C-alpha positions as CSV (number, residue, x, y, z in Angstrom):
1,M,114.8,82.4,88.0
2,T,114.5,80.6,91.3
3,E,111.4,78.4,92.0
4,D,110.1,80.8,94.6
5,L,110.4,83.9,92.4
6,G,108.8,82.0,89.5
7,R,105.9,81.0,91.7
8,L,105.4,84.6,92.9
9,I,105.5,86.0,89.4
10,A,102.9,83.5,88.3
11,L,100.7,84.6,91.2
12,L,100.5,88.1,89.7
13,D,97.9,86.5,87.5
14,G,96.2,85.0,90.6
15,E,92.5,84.1,90.6
16,T,91.7,87.0,92.9
17,T,93.1,90.5,93.3
18,D,94.1,89.6,96.9
19,I,96.3,86.8,95.7
20,A,97.9,89.1,93.0
21,E,98.4,92.0,95.4
22,G,100.0,89.7,98.0
23,A,102.4,88.4,95.3
24,K,103.3,91.9,94.3
25,Y,104.2,92.9,97.8
26,D,106.1,89.6,98.4
27,L,108.1,90.4,95.2
28,I,108.9,93.9,96.4
29,D,110.0,92.5,99.8
30,A,112.3,90.0,98.0
31,G,114.4,92.9,96.8
32,S,115.6,94.4,93.5
33,H,117.0,91.1,92.2
34,V,113.4,90.3,91.1
35,I,113.7,92.8,88.3
36,E,115.5,90.6,85.9
37,P,113.3,87.5,86.1
38,L,110.2,89.7,86.2
39,A,111.2,91.6,83.1
40,A,111.8,88.3,81.3
41,A,108.3,87.0,82.3
42,V,106.2,90.1,82.1
43,G,105.3,89.6,78.4
44,S,103.5,86.4,79.3
45,L,101.4,87.8,82.1
46,E,97.8,88.9,81.8
47,P,97.1,92.7,81.9
48,F,96.5,92.8,85.6
49,G,99.7,91.0,86.3
50,Q,101.5,93.3,83.9
51,L,100.2,96.3,85.7
52,S,101.4,94.8,89.0
53,A,104.8,94.2,87.4
54,I,105.0,97.9,86.3
55,E,104.3,99.0,89.8
56,I,107.2,96.7,91.0
57,F,109.6,98.2,88.4
58,E,108.7,101.7,89.5
59,H,109.1,100.8,93.1
60,F,112.7,99.9,92.6
61,G,113.3,102.8,90.1
62,D,115.7,100.6,88.0
63,P,115.9,101.6,84.3
64,T,117.1,98.1,83.4
65,A,113.4,97.3,83.3
66,G,113.3,99.6,80.2
67,P,113.3,97.0,77.5
68,A,110.4,95.1,79.1
69,L,108.4,98.3,79.5
70,I,109.1,99.2,75.9
71,G,107.7,95.8,74.8
72,L,104.5,96.6,76.8
73,L,103.8,99.6,74.7
74,D,102.5,97.1,72.1
75,S,100.0,95.6,74.5
76,D,96.3,95.3,73.5
77,A,95.3,96.8,76.9
78,C,95.3,100.6,76.8
79,T,95.9,100.8,80.6
80,V,99.1,98.7,80.2
81,R,100.3,100.9,77.4
82,E,99.5,104.0,79.5
83,W,101.3,102.8,82.6
84,S,104.3,101.6,80.6
85,A,104.7,105.0,79.0
86,D,104.4,106.7,82.4
87,A,107.0,104.3,83.9
88,L,109.4,104.8,81.1
89,G,109.4,108.6,81.7
90,R,109.7,108.2,85.5
91,L,112.6,105.8,85.1
92,G,114.4,108.0,82.6
93,V,114.6,105.4,79.8
94,R,116.0,107.5,77.0
95,E,116.2,104.6,74.6
96,A,112.4,104.4,74.8
97,V,111.9,107.6,72.8
98,P,111.5,106.0,69.3
99,A,109.0,103.4,70.7
100,L,107.1,106.1,72.5
101,R,106.9,108.2,69.3
102,D,105.6,105.2,67.4
103,A,103.1,104.5,70.2
104,Y,101.9,108.1,70.0
105,R,101.5,108.0,66.2
106,R,99.5,104.8,66.5
107,Q,97.3,106.3,69.2
108,R,96.6,109.4,67.2
109,L,95.5,107.3,64.2
110,T,92.8,105.8,66.3
111,G,91.0,109.1,66.4
112,E,90.7,109.1,70.1
113,P,90.8,112.5,71.8
114,P,94.2,113.9,73.0
115,D,92.9,114.3,76.5
116,W,92.5,110.5,77.1
117,S,94.9,109.1,79.7
118,E,97.0,107.2,77.2
119,P,98.1,110.0,75.0
120,V,98.6,112.2,78.1
121,A,100.9,109.7,79.6
122,I,102.9,109.3,76.3
123,R,103.3,113.1,75.9
124,R,104.4,113.5,79.5
125,A,107.0,110.7,79.1
126,L,108.4,112.3,75.9
127,T,108.6,115.6,77.6
128,V,110.4,114.2,80.6
129,L,112.8,112.4,78.3
130,G,113.6,115.5,76.4
131,A,111.9,114.4,73.2
132,R,109.0,116.8,73.3
133,R,109.1,120.6,73.9
134,E,106.3,121.7,76.2
135,V,105.3,125.3,75.5
136,V,105.2,127.1,78.8
137,P,104.5,130.8,78.3
138,P,106.3,133.3,80.7
139,A,103.2,134.2,82.8
140,T,102.2,130.6,83.2
141,A,105.7,129.7,84.3
142,A,105.8,132.6,86.8
143,L,102.5,131.6,88.4
144,R,103.4,128.0,88.7
145,A,103.4,126.6,92.3
146,D,104.1,123.3,94.0
147,D,101.2,122.0,96.0
148,G,103.3,119.3,97.7
149,S,102.1,116.5,95.4
150,H,102.2,118.1,92.0
151,P,105.3,120.2,91.2
152,D,103.4,121.7,88.2
153,S,100.3,123.2,89.7
154,W,98.8,126.7,90.0
155,P,96.8,128.5,92.7
156,S,93.1,128.2,92.0
157,A,92.7,132.0,92.2
158,R,95.0,132.4,89.2
159,L,93.7,129.6,87.1
160,A,91.8,131.9,84.7
161,D,95.0,133.9,84.1
162,V,96.8,130.7,83.3
163,I,94.1,129.6,80.8
164,D,94.2,132.9,79.1
165,D,98.0,133.0,78.9
166,L,98.1,129.5,77.4
167,A,95.5,130.4,74.8
168,D,97.2,133.7,74.0
169,H,100.3,131.6,73.1
170,D,98.3,129.2,70.8
171,Q,98.0,126.4,73.4
172,V,94.8,124.3,73.6
173,V,93.8,123.7,77.2
174,L,92.4,120.2,77.3
175,Y,91.3,120.1,80.9
176,F,92.2,121.1,84.5
177,Q,91.9,119.2,87.8
178,L,91.5,120.6,91.3
179,W,93.4,119.5,94.3
180,R,92.6,120.4,97.9
181,V,95.9,120.6,99.9
182,V,95.4,120.3,103.7
183,P,97.7,119.0,106.5
184,A,96.2,115.5,106.2
185,G,97.2,115.2,102.5
186,T,96.3,116.2,99.0
187,Y,92.8,115.3,97.7
188,W,91.2,115.5,94.3
189,E,88.2,117.8,94.2
190,R,85.3,117.5,91.8
191,H,84.3,120.5,89.7
192,E,81.8,121.1,87.0
193,V,82.8,119.8,83.6
194,L,81.0,120.8,80.4
195,D,79.8,118.0,78.1
196,S,81.7,119.3,75.1
197,V,84.1,117.8,72.6
198,L,86.8,119.8,70.8
199,D,86.6,119.6,67.0
200,L,90.3,119.2,66.1
201,T,89.5,119.4,62.4
202,R,88.8,123.2,62.7
203,P,91.5,125.8,62.2
204,W,93.9,125.6,65.1
205,R,93.2,129.2,66.2
206,Q,89.5,128.3,66.5
207,V,90.3,125.2,68.4
208,V,92.4,127.3,70.8
209,E,89.5,129.7,71.3
210,D,86.9,126.9,71.7
211,A,89.1,125.3,74.4
212,R,89.7,128.7,76.1
213,E,85.9,129.3,76.3
214,T,85.2,125.9,77.8
215,A,88.0,126.1,80.4
216,L,87.0,129.6,81.5
217,I,83.4,128.6,82.0
218,E,84.5,125.6,84.1
219,A,86.9,127.8,86.1
220,D,84.2,130.3,86.8
221,A,82.0,127.6,88.3
222,F,84.0,127.0,91.5
223,V,85.1,129.3,94.3
224,P,88.9,129.7,94.5
225,R,90.4,129.0,97.9
226,P,93.9,129.2,99.3
227,E,94.1,125.5,99.8
228,L,92.9,124.7,96.3
229,F,95.4,124.2,93.5
230,A,94.9,123.3,89.8
231,T,96.9,121.1,87.4
232,V,96.4,121.8,83.8
233,E,96.8,119.7,80.6
234,W,97.4,121.4,77.3
235,I,98.8,120.7,73.9
236,D,100.5,122.5,71.1
237,H,99.6,122.2,67.4
238,A,102.8,120.2,67.0
239,D,101.3,117.5,69.2
240,L,98.8,116.6,66.5
């Protein structure tokens, strides 16, 4: 590790976010040869520095950062674990599958809901890496669209049909998000969310129906528009 790279990596733990952000972009400008020294040092960084390192790894798209990212799945910081899982999927690090499965089992043992961002990221990574089968019923697959930012999205006017199709195939709809797609870009759009928690101890079919009811009520609370698309998160019984 050269002295300059070592100094920039240390600054990812800078006293202010401006210092850390500046170091991140300086490391990116330095080129892909920063990956090896950054991977060697990332375990000693504080969480914010580790998040910046993950962004650098993703920027270069180099799977050689895989072992370092796998190590971060054991972080005490949930956001670091989440971002690491997401990066492992994006970078196609197949050797991460056993560690991701272990991370998912640990996360499930905490009792936290399956719709939290960390388990969502781990499931998506396992799916991308071919280690998890996502159940996509035929009608849901046929209605799928690409809003330009999300390859897996659905026209808002057909969201209720997708919710019903998933539930009819024993899938629990955890939540959906709305995105407004206009020439200027894609923007998240707020919608009414019910203050309800799924009881996953109930029989699976009942959980499916509880989730269907909640999702349909939320879907009925907004007016579909041609520029409005939905992304949907759901799980199969095997995910528990």
